[in-house]
C-alpha positions in Angstrom: 36.8 18.1 -14.6 39.4 15.8 -13.0 37.6 16.6 -9.7 34.4 15.4 -11.0 36.2 12.3 -12.3 37.7 11.6 -8.6 34.1 12.1 -7.1 32.5 9.5 -9.4 35.1 7.1 -8.5 34.7 7.4 -4.9 30.8 7.4 -5.5 31.6 3.6 -7.5 33.7 2.0 -4.5 30.7 3.3 -2.0 28.2 1.8 -3.9 30.1 -1.7 -4.6 31.1 -1.6 -0.8 27.4 -1.3 0.2 26.5 -4.0 -2.3 29.2 -6.3 -0.4 27.7 -5.5 3.2 24.0 -6.0 1.6 25.0 -9.3 -0.1 26.9 -10.5 3.4 23.5 -9.7 5.2 21.9 -12.2 2.8 23.4 -14.8 4.4 21.2 -15.9 7.3 20.2 -18.5 9.2 16.7 -20.4 8.5 14.0 -19.6 10.5 13.6 -20.8 13.7 10.9 -23.8 14.0 7.9 -23.6 16.1 8.3 -25.4 19.6 6.3 -28.2 21.1 4.5 -26.7 24.3 2.2 -28.6 26.5 -0.4 -25.8 26.6 -0.4 -24.9 23.5 -4.3 -25.4 22.6 -4.7 -22.6 25.3 -2.3 -20.3 23.4 -3.2 -17.5 21.5 -5.2 -18.8 17.9 -6.1 -16.6 15.4 -7.7 -18.9 12.6 -9.2 -22.5 12.4 -10.6 -24.3 9.5 -12.3 -27.9 8.5 -9.9 -30.1 6.5 -12.3 -33.0 5.6 -13.2 -34.8 9.1 -10.5 -32.8 10.9 -10.0 -29.5 12.4 -6.9 -27.6 12.1 -6.1 -24.3 14.0 -3.1 -21.7 13.8 -1.7 -19.0 15.8 1.0 -17.6 18.1 5.2 -18.8 17.8 4.3 -20.8 14.6 1.7 -23.2 16.4 -0.6 -25.3 14.5 -3.0 -28.2 16.3 -5.2 -30.5 14.7 -8.4 -32.3 16.3 -9.7 -35.5 15.2 -12.4 -35.5 17.7 -14.5 -32.6 16.8 -12.6 -30.0 18.8 -12.1 -32.3 22.5 -8.7 -32.9 22.4 -5.6 -31.4 20.1 -2.4 -32.4 19.1 0.5 -29.8 18.3 2.6 -30.9 15.1 6.4 -29.5 14.3 6.3 -26.3 12.1 9.5 -24.7 10.6 8.6 -21.2 11.5 8.3 -19.5 14.8 6.0 -16.6 13.9 2.1 -15.7 14.3 0.3 -17.5 11.8 -2.8 -15.5 11.0 -4.8 -17.6 8.6 -4.9 -21.0 7.2 -6.8 -22.8 4.3 -7.6 -26.2 3.0 -8.4 -26.5 -0.9 -9.5 -30.6 0.4 -8.9 -32.9 3.3 -5.2 -32.9 2.6 -3.7 -29.8 0.8 -3.4 -26.8 2.8 -1.6 -23.8 3.6 -0.8 -21.3 6.6 0.4 -17.7 6.4 1.6 -15.2 8.7 4.2 -12.4 9.6 7.4 -12.0 8.3 5.6 -13.2 4.9 6.1 -16.8 5.8 4.3 -19.5 4.1 4.0 -23.2 5.2 2.2 -25.9 3.3 1.2 -29.3 4.2 0.0 -32.2 1.8 -1.3 -34.8 4.7 -4.1 -33.1 6.3 -1.9 -31.0 8.5 0.4 -33.8 10.2 3.6 -32.1 8.7 4.3 -29.0 7.2 7.0 -27.5 5.0 8.2 -23.9 4.1 7.1 -22.5 1.0 8.2 -19.0 1.0 10.4 -17.5 3.3 9.5 -13.6 3.7 12.8 -12.6 5.0 14.7 -13.8 2.2 12.2 -12.6 -0.4 12.1 -9.0 1.2 16.2 -9.5 0.9 16.4 -10.2 -2.8 13.9 -7.7 -3.5 16.4 -5.0 -2.0 19.2 -7.0 -3.7 17.5 -6.1 -6.9 16.7 -2.3 -5.8 20.6 -2.0 -5.4 21.4 -3.5 -8.6 18.9 -1.2 -10.2 20.5 1.8 -8.5 24.2 0.5 -9.5 23.1 0.9 -13.1 21.3 4.1 -12.6 24.4 5.6 -11.1 26.6 3.9 -13.6 24.7 6.1 -16.4 24.9 9.2 -14.4 28.5 8.8 -13.2 29.5 8.6 -17.3 27.9 12.1 -17.6 29.3 13.5 -14.1 32.2 14.8 -15.8 30.1 17.3 -18.3 27.5 18.2 -16.2 28.0 18.9 -12.3 24.0 18.7 -12.0 24.2 14.9 -12.8 27.0 14.3 -10.4 24.8 16.2 -7.4 22.0 14.0 -8.7 24.3 10.8 -8.3 25.1 12.0 -4.8 21.6 12.1 -3.7 20.7 8.6 -5.1 23.8 7.3 -3.3 22.3 8.8 0.0 19.1 7.3 -0.6 20.8 3.8 -1.2 22.3 4.4 1.8 19.4 5.1 3.9 17.5 2.3 2.6 20.1 -0.3 3.2 20.8 0.8 6.5 17.0 -0.2 7.4 16.0 -3.6 9.1 14.3 -5.9 6.9 10.4 -6.1 7.7 8.5 -8.0 5.6 4.7 -7.2 5.4 2.7 -9.8 7.3 0.2 -12.0 5.4 -3.5 -12.3 6.4 -5.1 -14.5 4.3 -4.7 -17.3 1.8 -6.9 -19.0 -0.6 -7.0 -21.6 -3.3 -8.9 -22.2 -6.1 -7.5 -25.8 -6.6 -4.4 -27.5 -5.5 -2.3 -25.4 -8.1 -3.8 -21.8 -8.3 -3.7 -19.7 -5.0 -3.6 -16.2 -3.5 -1.9 -14.7 -0.3 -2.7 -11.1 0.7 -1.7 -9.1 3.6 -0.4 -5.5 4.8 0.6 -2.7 2.5 -1.2 -4.0 -0.4 0.9 -7.3 -0.5 -0.7 -9.4 -3.3 1.1 -12.9 -3.9 0.2 -15.5 -6.7 1.5 -19.0 -7.2 0.5 -21.3 -10.2 2.2 -24.5 -9.1 0.5 -25.0 -5.9 2.9 -22.6 -3.8 6.5 -24.0 -5.0 6.9 -20.4 -6.3 5.1 -17.2 -5.1 5.5 -14.2 -7.2 4.0 -10.5 -6.5 0.9 -9.9 -8.5 1.1 -7.3 -11.0 0.3 -4.1 -9.5 -1.8 -2.7 -12.6 -4.3 -5.7 -11.8 -5.6 -4.0 -8.7 -6.0 -0.5 -8.0 -4.4 0.2 -4.6 -2.5 3.1 -4.8 -2.3 3.7 -1.1 -1.1 0.4 -0.1 -4.1 -0.3 1.9 -4.1 -3.5 4.0 -5.7 -6.6 2.6 -7.7 -9.0 5.5 -9.8 -11.4 3.7 -10.8 -13.1 0.5 -14.3 -14.8 0.0 -15.7 -16.9 -2.7 -19.0 -17.7 -4.2 -17.7 -21.2 -4.7 -16.8 -20.5 -8.4 -14.8 -18.1 -10.2 -15.7 -15.1 -8.5 -13.5 -13.6 -5.5 -14.2 -10.7 -3.2 -11.4 -8.9 -1.4 -11.9 -7.1 1.6 -9.6 -4.7 3.9 -8.5 -1.7 5.2 -10.7 1.6 5.4 -13.4 -0.5 3.5 -11.7 -1.1 0.6 -13.3 -3.7 -1.8 -12.4 -5.6 -4.8 -13.9 -8.0 -7.0 -12.7 -10.6 -9.2 -14.9 -12.6 -12.2 -11.9 -14.5 -13.3 -10.4 -16.3 -10.4 -8.1 -13.6 -9.2 -6.5 -12.7 -12.7 -8.0 -9.4 -12.8 -9.9 -7.1 -9.9 -12.3 -4.4 -10.2 -12.7 -1.8 -7.6 -15.9 -1.5 -5.9 -17.8 1.0 -4.1 -17.7 0.4 -0.2 -20.6 0.4 2.4 -18.2 1.2 5.3 -15.4 3.5 5.5 -14.0 1.3 8.6 -11.7 -1.7 8.4 -13.4 -4.8 7.1 -11.5 -7.6 8.7 -13.7 -10.6 7.2 -15.9 -11.5 4.5 -17.7 -14.6 3.7 -19.5 -15.8 0.4 -22.8 -18.5 -0.1 -21.5 -21.0 -2.4 -23.6 -21.1 -5.7 -25.0 -17.9 -4.9 -24.4 -14.1 -5.6 -24.7 -13.2 -1.4 -21.6 -12.1 0.0 -21.0 -10.8 3.8 -18.3 -8.5 4.8 -17.3 -7.5 8.4 -15.4 -5.7 10.9 -15.0 -2.6 13.2 -17.6 -1.5 15.3 -20.1 -4.5 14.6 -20.6 -3.5 11.1 -22.1 -6.1 8.8 -22.9 -5.6 5.4 -24.9 -8.0 2.8 -24.7 -8.1 -0.8 -27.2 -10.3 -2.8 -25.7 -9.2 -5.9 -21.7 -10.1 -5.3 -20.9 -6.3 -4.4 -23.0 -4.3 -6.6 -24.8 -2.7 -3.7 -24.9 -3.3 0.0 -27.3 -3.5 2.8 -26.3 -2.9 6.3 -27.5 -5.1 9.0 -28.3 -4.4 12.5 -26.0 -6.6 14.5 -26.6 -5.0 18.0 -23.2 -5.1 19.1 -20.2 -2.4 18.4 -17.3 -4.8 19.1 -14.7 -5.8 16.5 -16.1 -8.8 14.1 -12.9 -10.6 13.4 -13.6 -13.9 12.0 -17.0 -16.5 10.8 -17.8 -19.6 9.6 -20.9 -21.0 7.1 -23.2 -23.1 9.9 -25.5 -24.3 7.3 -28.1 -22.8 4.5 -28.0 -19.2 4.4 -26.4 -18.8 8.1 -23.1 -17.6 9.4 -21.5 -17.7 12.6 -19.1 -14.4 13.4 -17.3 -14.0 16.4 -15.3 -11.2 17.7 -14.0 -9.1 20.5 -15.2 -9.3 24.2 -16.6 -13.0 23.2 -19.0 -11.7 20.9 -20.9 -14.3 18.8 -23.6 -13.8 16.2 -25.7 -15.8 14.0 -26.7 -13.9 10.8 -28.9 -15.1 7.9 -27.3 -13.5 5.1 -30.3 -13.9 2.7 -33.1 -12.0 5.1 -30.8 -10.1 7.0 -31.8 -11.3 10.2 -29.6 -11.6 13.6 -31.0 -14.7 15.0 -28.5 -14.8 18.1 -26.0 -12.8 20.4 -24.1 -14.6 22.5 -21.0 -14.3 24.9 -18.4 -16.6 25.5 -17.6 -17.0 29.6 -14.6 -14.8 30.6 -15.5 -12.6 27.3 -12.1 -13.5 25.6 -11.2 -12.2 22.3 -12.3 -14.4 19.4 -10.8 -14.4 16.0 -12.3 -17.6 13.9 -14.7 -20.2 14.1 -15.5 -23.9 12.5 -18.3 -25.8 12.2 -16.9 -29.4 13.6 -18.0 -32.9 12.1 -20.3 -33.5 15.2 -22.2 -30.0 14.2 -20.5 -28.1 17.2 -19.4 -24.8 16.9 -15.5 -24.5 17.6 -14.0 -20.8 18.1 -10.1 -19.8 18.4 -8.7 -16.8 19.8 -7.0 -15.2 22.9 -7.7 -18.5 25.2 -7.0 -20.9 22.4 -9.8 -23.4 21.2 -12.7 -24.4 22.7 -16.1 -25.9 21.8 -19.5 -24.1 22.2 -23.1 -25.9 22.1 -25.8 -24.7 21.8 -25.0 -22.9 18.3 -27.9 -20.2 17.1 -29.7 -20.4 20.3 -30.1 -17.9 23.4 -28.4 -20.4 26.0 -25.3 -21.1 24.1 -22.7 -22.4 26.5 -19.2 -23.3 27.0 -18.7 -27.5 25.8 -16.3 -29.6 27.3 
């Protein structure tokens, strides 16, 4: 009995020491801001969108750039984080959000001229670790009270402590966020690796982990893209062909049968219709005209990765991907109208239609204008 009580005190002291260590580690410097670089427009840029008459692109090292002349010239702006930014979304000409590695989220209210940090994923992960430690301490205390009477419970307490030590010794690696979508200025979603699913109802002032029961993803598959029909319906696409559909702006989700077992990196919906397309590995493109009830494969004519795309008018979408691949696809008819390769065959990740109607792409070589959209002789623009 006596030795059991001594062991329990030792356990308590060790856990308290671990708690102090974790709390001390939680005090850390703020994220480093992005550096202003003279050739940022030629660096790795992963996403590009329209914000009214402005183009905004995001990418490596926290780079965010804007163009007010349809992509002919670009200006880099200060950003409070220096991580790879993977996606950007504007709900109107002024209000936008960008997400990226380390679970970071930054926001703008002036069309992308200035950005503020809304979520530090490292701090969020640390807070989750601390909450987990508190739960472990409470459970251990309950076991400890019975340890003197039950040697088995004492062994269980020791095993719990060993598990806590192992978990707390691991570095903090918040999952990267891969896409962000807002239905209005207040309500938004951010999704990413390992089933990360965040929600805000106050414009991003606070982000919370969505209820795991709202979406069935027990294997924690990565989420890569959110698409909308322009109204209440949303489509979520990701790893291993995972597809989910929401009819209530993301409050609840239904698991869909997938037409493809490989990863889907992108999704686009035609506003005001039930037509949506998904795309990803090995040139796979699948179209649904009933918002996910059934799917039709398209013959893209390529086997490269398709990573991003944009609506170009009517039912046409422009898809871009690895090796400079560009496809013009009509979703309603399932016809691929153009195959193009950009000079230097660089990896492309996103595309947007500039105010002057020119296609602007973002990728490994930065941003560039592509003239001759949708025709066989597309050429590099100025």
